[in-house]
mmCIF file of the C-alpha atoms, coordinates in Angstrom:
data_MODEL
# 
_entry.id   MODEL 
# 
loop_
_atom_site.group_PDB 
_atom_site.id 
_atom_site.type_symbol 
_atom_site.label_atom_id 
_atom_site.label_alt_id 
_atom_site.label_comp_id 
_atom_site.label_asym_id 
_atom_site.label_entity_id 
_atom_site.label_seq_id 
_atom_site.pdbx_PDB_ins_code 
_atom_site.Cartn_x 
_atom_site.Cartn_y 
_atom_site.Cartn_z 
_atom_site.occupancy 
_atom_site.B_iso_or_equiv 
_atom_site.pdbx_formal_charge 
_atom_site.auth_seq_id 
_atom_site.auth_comp_id 
_atom_site.auth_asym_id 
_atom_site.auth_atom_id 
_atom_site.pdbx_PDB_model_num 
ATOM 1   C CA . MET A 1 1   ? 109.657 34.333 -45.635 1.00 0.00 ? 1   MET A CA 1 
ATOM 2   C CA . LEU A 1 2   ? 106.799 36.063 -47.472 1.00 0.00 ? 2   LEU A CA 1 
ATOM 3   C CA . THR A 1 3   ? 106.604 33.144 -49.907 1.00 0.00 ? 3   THR A CA 1 
ATOM 4   C CA . ILE A 1 4   ? 106.215 30.656 -47.071 1.00 0.00 ? 4   ILE A CA 1 
ATOM 5   C CA . ILE A 1 5   ? 103.391 32.647 -45.512 1.00 0.00 ? 5   ILE A CA 1 
ATOM 6   C CA . SER A 1 6   ? 101.494 33.051 -48.782 1.00 0.00 ? 6   SER A CA 1 
ATOM 7   C CA . LEU A 1 7   ? 101.925 29.374 -49.667 1.00 0.00 ? 7   LEU A CA 1 
ATOM 8   C CA . ALA A 1 8   ? 100.520 28.384 -46.302 1.00 0.00 ? 8   ALA A CA 1 
ATOM 9   C CA . TRP A 1 9   ? 97.434  30.564 -46.783 1.00 0.00 ? 9   TRP A CA 1 
ATOM 10  C CA . VAL A 1 10  ? 96.275  29.430 -50.243 1.00 0.00 ? 10  VAL A CA 1 
ATOM 11  C CA . PRO A 1 11  ? 95.590  25.732 -49.526 1.00 0.00 ? 11  PRO A CA 1 
ATOM 12  C CA . THR A 1 12  ? 93.717  26.603 -46.350 1.00 0.00 ? 12  THR A CA 1 
ATOM 13  C CA . SER A 1 13  ? 91.130  28.692 -48.174 1.00 0.00 ? 13  SER A CA 1 
ATOM 14  C CA . ARG A 1 14  ? 90.664  26.065 -50.884 1.00 0.00 ? 14  ARG A CA 1 
ATOM 15  C CA . ALA A 1 15  ? 90.586  22.842 -48.915 1.00 0.00 ? 15  ALA A CA 1 
ATOM 16  C CA . GLU A 1 16  ? 88.415  23.758 -45.958 1.00 0.00 ? 16  GLU A CA 1 
ATOM 17  C CA . LEU A 1 17  ? 85.140  24.866 -47.550 1.00 0.00 ? 17  LEU A CA 1 
ATOM 18  C CA . VAL A 1 18  ? 82.297  22.353 -47.579 1.00 0.00 ? 18  VAL A CA 1 
ATOM 19  C CA . VAL A 1 19  ? 78.669  22.658 -48.649 1.00 0.00 ? 19  VAL A CA 1 
ATOM 20  C CA . VAL A 1 20  ? 76.147  21.603 -46.027 1.00 0.00 ? 20  VAL A CA 1 
ATOM 21  C CA . VAL A 1 21  ? 72.441  20.985 -45.613 1.00 0.00 ? 21  VAL A CA 1 
ATOM 22  C CA . ASN A 1 22  ? 70.289  20.220 -42.594 1.00 0.00 ? 22  ASN A CA 1 
ATOM 23  C CA . GLN A 1 23  ? 70.814  16.672 -41.314 1.00 0.00 ? 23  GLN A CA 1 
ATOM 24  C CA . GLU A 1 24  ? 67.089  16.001 -41.874 1.00 0.00 ? 24  GLU A CA 1 
ATOM 25  C CA . ASN A 1 25  ? 67.392  16.820 -45.579 1.00 0.00 ? 25  ASN A CA 1 
ATOM 26  C CA . PRO A 1 26  ? 67.196  13.525 -47.550 1.00 0.00 ? 26  PRO A CA 1 
ATOM 27  C CA . LEU A 1 27  ? 69.873  14.710 -50.006 1.00 0.00 ? 27  LEU A CA 1 
ATOM 28  C CA . ALA A 1 28  ? 73.027  12.555 -49.863 1.00 0.00 ? 28  ALA A CA 1 
ATOM 29  C CA . ASN A 1 29  ? 75.282  14.656 -52.110 1.00 0.00 ? 29  ASN A CA 1 
ATOM 30  C CA . LEU A 1 30  ? 75.360  17.123 -54.979 1.00 0.00 ? 30  LEU A CA 1 
ATOM 31  C CA . SER A 1 31  ? 77.362  17.066 -58.181 1.00 0.00 ? 31  SER A CA 1 
ATOM 32  C CA . SER A 1 32  ? 79.348  20.149 -59.126 1.00 0.00 ? 32  SER A CA 1 
ATOM 33  C CA . ARG A 1 33  ? 76.812  20.840 -61.909 1.00 0.00 ? 33  ARG A CA 1 
ATOM 34  C CA . GLN A 1 34  ? 73.890  20.691 -59.467 1.00 0.00 ? 34  GLN A CA 1 
ATOM 35  C CA . LEU A 1 35  ? 75.694  23.002 -57.049 1.00 0.00 ? 35  LEU A CA 1 
ATOM 36  C CA . ILE A 1 36  ? 76.494  25.469 -59.835 1.00 0.00 ? 36  ILE A CA 1 
ATOM 37  C CA . ASP A 1 37  ? 72.847  25.444 -60.937 1.00 0.00 ? 37  ASP A CA 1 
ATOM 38  C CA . LEU A 1 38  ? 71.702  26.224 -57.386 1.00 0.00 ? 38  LEU A CA 1 
ATOM 39  C CA . TYR A 1 39  ? 74.209  28.999 -56.734 1.00 0.00 ? 39  TYR A CA 1 
ATOM 40  C CA . MET A 1 40  ? 73.950  30.616 -60.165 1.00 0.00 ? 40  MET A CA 1 
ATOM 41  C CA . GLY A 1 41  ? 70.152  30.840 -60.053 1.00 0.00 ? 41  GLY A CA 1 
ATOM 42  C CA . ARG A 1 42  ? 69.481  28.204 -62.701 1.00 0.00 ? 42  ARG A CA 1 
ATOM 43  C CA . SER A 1 43  ? 67.614  25.972 -60.276 1.00 0.00 ? 43  SER A CA 1 
ATOM 44  C CA . SER A 1 44  ? 65.631  26.658 -57.123 1.00 0.00 ? 44  SER A CA 1 
ATOM 45  C CA . HIS A 1 45  ? 64.991  23.034 -56.188 1.00 0.00 ? 45  HIS A CA 1 
ATOM 46  C CA . TYR A 1 46  ? 67.004  20.082 -54.956 1.00 0.00 ? 46  TYR A CA 1 
ATOM 47  C CA . PRO A 1 47  ? 67.170  17.057 -57.284 1.00 0.00 ? 47  PRO A CA 1 
ATOM 48  C CA . ASP A 1 48  ? 64.218  15.498 -55.395 1.00 0.00 ? 48  ASP A CA 1 
ATOM 49  C CA . GLY A 1 49  ? 62.066  18.576 -56.139 1.00 0.00 ? 49  GLY A CA 1 
ATOM 50  C CA . MET A 1 50  ? 62.223  20.145 -52.673 1.00 0.00 ? 50  MET A CA 1 
ATOM 51  C CA . MET A 1 51  ? 62.630  23.952 -52.764 1.00 0.00 ? 51  MET A CA 1 
ATOM 52  C CA . VAL A 1 52  ? 66.096  25.283 -51.817 1.00 0.00 ? 52  VAL A CA 1 
ATOM 53  C CA . LEU A 1 53  ? 66.911  28.167 -49.497 1.00 0.00 ? 53  LEU A CA 1 
ATOM 54  C CA . THR A 1 54  ? 70.325  29.069 -50.929 1.00 0.00 ? 54  THR A CA 1 
ATOM 55  C CA . THR A 1 55  ? 72.569  31.161 -48.676 1.00 0.00 ? 55  THR A CA 1 
ATOM 56  C CA . ASP A 1 56  ? 75.588  33.310 -49.428 1.00 0.00 ? 56  ASP A CA 1 
ATOM 57  C CA . LEU A 1 57  ? 78.129  35.305 -47.451 1.00 0.00 ? 57  LEU A CA 1 
ATOM 58  C CA . PRO A 1 58  ? 78.811  39.054 -47.674 1.00 0.00 ? 58  PRO A CA 1 
ATOM 59  C CA . ASP A 1 59  ? 80.891  40.464 -50.534 1.00 0.00 ? 59  ASP A CA 1 
ATOM 60  C CA . SER A 1 60  ? 83.792  41.136 -48.165 1.00 0.00 ? 60  SER A CA 1 
ATOM 61  C CA . SER A 1 61  ? 83.987  37.522 -46.982 1.00 0.00 ? 61  SER A CA 1 
ATOM 62  C CA . PRO A 1 62  ? 87.160  35.621 -47.981 1.00 0.00 ? 62  PRO A CA 1 
ATOM 63  C CA . GLU A 1 63  ? 85.096  32.421 -47.919 1.00 0.00 ? 63  GLU A CA 1 
ATOM 64  C CA . ARG A 1 64  ? 82.740  33.876 -50.538 1.00 0.00 ? 64  ARG A CA 1 
ATOM 65  C CA . GLU A 1 65  ? 85.653  34.747 -52.812 1.00 0.00 ? 65  GLU A CA 1 
ATOM 66  C CA . ALA A 1 66  ? 87.141  31.258 -52.381 1.00 0.00 ? 66  ALA A CA 1 
ATOM 67  C CA . PHE A 1 67  ? 83.760  29.554 -52.896 1.00 0.00 ? 67  PHE A CA 1 
ATOM 68  C CA . TYR A 1 68  ? 82.992  31.177 -56.238 1.00 0.00 ? 68  TYR A CA 1 
ATOM 69  C CA . ARG A 1 69  ? 86.576  30.861 -57.471 1.00 0.00 ? 69  ARG A CA 1 
ATOM 70  C CA . GLN A 1 70  ? 86.430  27.123 -56.779 1.00 0.00 ? 70  GLN A CA 1 
ATOM 71  C CA . LEU A 1 71  ? 82.862  26.640 -58.001 1.00 0.00 ? 71  LEU A CA 1 
ATOM 72  C CA . VAL A 1 72  ? 82.836  28.627 -61.252 1.00 0.00 ? 72  VAL A CA 1 
ATOM 73  C CA . GLY A 1 73  ? 86.275  30.248 -61.533 1.00 0.00 ? 73  GLY A CA 1 
ATOM 74  C CA . LYS A 1 74  ? 84.888  33.760 -61.013 1.00 0.00 ? 74  LYS A CA 1 
ATOM 75  C CA . SER A 1 75  ? 85.652  36.509 -58.509 1.00 0.00 ? 75  SER A CA 1 
ATOM 76  C CA . ALA A 1 76  ? 83.085  37.935 -56.109 1.00 0.00 ? 76  ALA A CA 1 
ATOM 77  C CA . ALA A 1 77  ? 82.945  41.084 -58.282 1.00 0.00 ? 77  ALA A CA 1 
ATOM 78  C CA . GLN A 1 78  ? 82.132  38.978 -61.353 1.00 0.00 ? 78  GLN A CA 1 
ATOM 79  C CA . ILE A 1 79  ? 79.419  37.138 -59.408 1.00 0.00 ? 79  ILE A CA 1 
ATOM 80  C CA . ASN A 1 80  ? 77.925  40.474 -58.304 1.00 0.00 ? 80  ASN A CA 1 
ATOM 81  C CA . ALA A 1 81  ? 77.818  41.649 -61.935 1.00 0.00 ? 81  ALA A CA 1 
ATOM 82  C CA . TYR A 1 82  ? 76.200  38.348 -62.960 1.00 0.00 ? 82  TYR A CA 1 
ATOM 83  C CA . TRP A 1 83  ? 73.459  38.751 -60.340 1.00 0.00 ? 83  TRP A CA 1 
ATOM 84  C CA . ALA A 1 84  ? 72.924  42.398 -61.271 1.00 0.00 ? 84  ALA A CA 1 
ATOM 85  C CA . ARG A 1 85  ? 72.168  41.311 -64.850 1.00 0.00 ? 85  ARG A CA 1 
ATOM 86  C CA . LEU A 1 86  ? 69.771  38.570 -63.707 1.00 0.00 ? 86  LEU A CA 1 
ATOM 87  C CA . LEU A 1 87  ? 67.970  40.906 -61.314 1.00 0.00 ? 87  LEU A CA 1 
ATOM 88  C CA . PHE A 1 88  ? 67.636  43.605 -63.966 1.00 0.00 ? 88  PHE A CA 1 
ATOM 89  C CA . ALA A 1 89  ? 66.164  41.054 -66.371 1.00 0.00 ? 89  ALA A CA 1 
ATOM 90  C CA . GLY A 1 90  ? 63.833  39.746 -63.647 1.00 0.00 ? 90  GLY A CA 1 
ATOM 91  C CA . LYS A 1 91  ? 65.096  36.204 -64.144 1.00 0.00 ? 91  LYS A CA 1 
ATOM 92  C CA . SER A 1 92  ? 66.182  35.159 -60.680 1.00 0.00 ? 92  SER A CA 1 
ATOM 93  C CA . GLU A 1 93  ? 66.888  36.220 -57.102 1.00 0.00 ? 93  GLU A CA 1 
ATOM 94  C CA . PRO A 1 94  ? 70.370  35.933 -55.585 1.00 0.00 ? 94  PRO A CA 1 
ATOM 95  C CA . PRO A 1 95  ? 71.004  33.694 -52.577 1.00 0.00 ? 95  PRO A CA 1 
ATOM 96  C CA . TYR A 1 96  ? 70.045  35.015 -49.150 1.00 0.00 ? 96  TYR A CA 1 
ATOM 97  C CA . THR A 1 97  ? 73.079  36.753 -47.592 1.00 0.00 ? 97  THR A CA 1 
ATOM 98  C CA . ILE A 1 98  ? 74.065  35.722 -44.076 1.00 0.00 ? 98  ILE A CA 1 
ATOM 99  C CA . SER A 1 99  ? 76.708  37.613 -42.082 1.00 0.00 ? 99  SER A CA 1 
ATOM 100 C CA . SER A 1 100 ? 79.149  34.763 -41.328 1.00 0.00 ? 100 SER A CA 1 
ATOM 101 C CA . THR A 1 101 ? 79.802  31.070 -41.848 1.00 0.00 ? 101 THR A CA 1 
ATOM 102 C CA . GLU A 1 102 ? 78.862  30.478 -38.200 1.00 0.00 ? 102 GLU A CA 1 
ATOM 103 C CA . ASN A 1 103 ? 75.477  32.134 -38.751 1.00 0.00 ? 103 ASN A CA 1 
ATOM 104 C CA . ALA A 1 104 ? 75.061  30.251 -42.038 1.00 0.00 ? 104 ALA A CA 1 
ATOM 105 C CA . ALA A 1 105 ? 75.612  26.966 -40.187 1.00 0.00 ? 105 ALA A CA 1 
ATOM 106 C CA . ASP A 1 106 ? 72.991  27.946 -37.593 1.00 0.00 ? 106 ASP A CA 1 
ATOM 107 C CA . TYR A 1 107 ? 70.549  28.953 -40.338 1.00 0.00 ? 107 TYR A CA 1 
ATOM 108 C CA . VAL A 1 108 ? 70.939  25.557 -42.038 1.00 0.00 ? 108 VAL A CA 1 
ATOM 109 C CA . LYS A 1 109 ? 70.437  23.729 -38.735 1.00 0.00 ? 109 LYS A CA 1 
ATOM 110 C CA . ASN A 1 110 ? 67.104  25.539 -38.326 1.00 0.00 ? 110 ASN A CA 1 
ATOM 111 C CA . ASN A 1 111 ? 65.880  25.274 -41.938 1.00 0.00 ? 111 ASN A CA 1 
ATOM 112 C CA . LYS A 1 112 ? 65.468  21.858 -43.547 1.00 0.00 ? 112 LYS A CA 1 
ATOM 113 C CA . ASN A 1 113 ? 65.583  23.329 -47.068 1.00 0.00 ? 113 ASN A CA 1 
ATOM 114 C CA . ALA A 1 114 ? 68.643  25.554 -46.540 1.00 0.00 ? 114 ALA A CA 1 
ATOM 115 C CA . ILE A 1 115 ? 72.078  25.060 -48.083 1.00 0.00 ? 115 ILE A CA 1 
ATOM 116 C CA . ALA A 1 116 ? 75.299  26.896 -47.219 1.00 0.00 ? 116 ALA A CA 1 
ATOM 117 C CA . TYR A 1 117 ? 79.049  26.787 -47.644 1.00 0.00 ? 117 TYR A CA 1 
ATOM 118 C CA . ILE A 1 118 ? 81.066  26.905 -44.444 1.00 0.00 ? 118 ILE A CA 1 
ATOM 119 C CA . ASN A 1 119 ? 84.541  26.187 -43.154 1.00 0.00 ? 119 ASN A CA 1 
ATOM 120 C CA . GLU A 1 120 ? 84.932  22.478 -42.526 1.00 0.00 ? 120 GLU A CA 1 
ATOM 121 C CA . ALA A 1 121 ? 86.145  23.268 -38.996 1.00 0.00 ? 121 ALA A CA 1 
ATOM 122 C CA . GLU A 1 122 ? 82.650  24.615 -38.225 1.00 0.00 ? 122 GLU A CA 1 
ATOM 123 C CA . LEU A 1 123 ? 80.881  21.321 -38.919 1.00 0.00 ? 123 LEU A CA 1 
ATOM 124 C CA . SER A 1 124 ? 78.680  20.312 -36.024 1.00 0.00 ? 124 SER A CA 1 
ATOM 125 C CA . GLN A 1 125 ? 75.678  18.219 -35.139 1.00 0.00 ? 125 GLN A CA 1 
ATOM 126 C CA . GLY A 1 126 ? 72.662  19.116 -37.240 1.00 0.00 ? 126 GLY A CA 1 
ATOM 127 C CA . LEU A 1 127 ? 74.645  19.549 -40.477 1.00 0.00 ? 127 LEU A CA 1 
ATOM 128 C CA . LYS A 1 128 ? 75.357  17.142 -43.318 1.00 0.00 ? 128 LYS A CA 1 
ATOM 129 C CA . VAL A 1 129 ? 78.093  17.639 -45.927 1.00 0.00 ? 129 VAL A CA 1 
ATOM 130 C CA . VAL A 1 130 ? 76.784  17.232 -49.486 1.00 0.00 ? 130 VAL A CA 1 
ATOM 131 C CA . TYR A 1 131 ? 79.787  18.595 -51.393 1.00 0.00 ? 131 TYR A CA 1 
ATOM 132 C CA . ARG A 1 132 ? 83.541  18.804 -50.751 1.00 0.00 ? 132 ARG A CA 1 
ATOM 133 C CA . PHE A 1 133 ? 85.739  20.833 -53.051 1.00 0.00 ? 133 PHE A CA 1 
ATOM 134 C CA . GLU A 1 134 ? 88.863  18.777 -52.428 1.00 0.00 ? 134 GLU A CA 1 
ATOM 135 C CA . ASP A 1 135 ? 87.010  15.680 -53.703 1.00 0.00 ? 135 ASP A CA 1 
ATOM 136 C CA . SER A 1 136 ? 85.948  17.427 -56.911 1.00 0.00 ? 136 SER A CA 1 
ATOM 137 C CA . GLN A 1 137 ? 89.246  18.936 -58.066 1.00 0.00 ? 137 GLN A CA 1 
# 
């Protein structure tokens, strides 16, 4: 019984995350490399040159853990250590932390330059999907 429950949980966390931007953003999609560059502080601009407002979820968020595991194969703790090194060196600022995927979706709807990862079930008017993990695996 425990095996069935754990098997049911794993695909849900992997398959449902999508990366979204404001529907007014001209960006059609992002490659995995472009997304990694944005979320790992290597780039602060979309491919068209527009500045990005990158968002993140709190350390305790299961979506955050799933996002970074899928994106770069690292845990949230490893990502925190990575950002600590960059901050100490003065090289980059981490993404803006938002309390929940629902609030992240609202933030993106109200900020043309914002980008966030949310649960696919939370897609609504005002958002545009630019990256799907299930398509990239």
